[in-house]
N, C-alpha and C positions, 0 to 999 in steps of 0.2 A: 615281695609285694608288687601288683602292677600300679605303675601311674597313671590312674584315669584321668588327668589332666592334660595330659596329650592324646589329640583325635587319631586312631587306628586307619585303616583303607576303607571303612566301610560301618563306621559303628549300628549297633543294633539300631538305637534310638533313631539314628536316621532312614535306616531300610522301615523304620516302624512309622515314618513320617511321610514317604509317599503314600499320596492318595492313589488307587486303584479306579479302574476305568473300564466297566464292562460295554462292550460293542454290539450292538445286535445289530448284524445285517438286515439290510429292509431292502434290496433289489431285488428285481422281479421274482427270481428262481426262491429266494427264501421268502418273499410273502406269500408264495404261492404256497409253501411249505409250511405256515403256519406263525412266521416270525414278526406279526404285527401282533399277536395274540404273548407272543413270548417277549416280547420288549414292553408289553404293559405290562408282565405280572412281575417283573426287575422293576420298575416304575412304582407298583402297587405295597412292594415290599422294601421302603428306601434303608441301605444301609450308612453308618457314620465313616464320612472320609470316603465311598464310594460314590464315584458318577457316573451315570447311565444314558447313555445313549447310541441314537438309531446311528451306522451306519453306511455308508455305500455300499457297493460290494467288495468283499473279502478276498474273492477270487477262489473260491471252492463251490461254486456251483452247482445243486444236486445233491448236496450233502448237508442242509439246512435242515433249518434255520441254524445257521454258526454265529457262536456267540465268541469271542473274544476278550480275554482277560490280560489287562493290562495295568503294571507293568511286568505282569509275570508269564505274557506268550504264552499264556493254556488257553486251549483251542476246544472248544466243547461245539460236536455236531450231530444234528438230528435232534435238536433240542424241544423239547414239549413243554406248553405252560405250567402242565403239573409239574414236570422237574424241577423250576425256577426257585421255591422254596429250598431243596435240597442242595443246589449248590451256591445259595445264599447262606444257609447254615457251616456247610461243610467246608467251601470251598472261603467264601468273603468273608465267614466271621471265625471258622477253627481254623483255618489255614492247610488244609488238606483238600489234596484233589480230588474228586467226583470220579474211581477209577474208569467204570461201565461207559462214564458220558464221553470220555476222550476223544477227541479227536482221530481217528488211526494215522493221518497221512504224516502228522507232525508231534504224535504220542505212539508209536507204534507196541510201544510193551505195554501201554494204558499206566 
């Protein structure tokens, strides 16, 4: 039998208690590519324990709109407003990355 009174390195309860943050780049290039609408789509569909915020440049100009989900360190590139519900349902609610949307530079195998 396992002694559950002593904390392990990072128990599941602590992992689940960490809230997520969705950052949507709002710098010039991403804005031209529709980042304002992507941010609005995330804000319109709130998820418990998830903070959505505008971000300054994420350093991936020309591949946007860029979305970074923290603390997961998952990057999505070229996000369209109509894809936001999929990211919310699959990633933020069900904990599964949206493979076809992952940004190739940081997730080369998807």
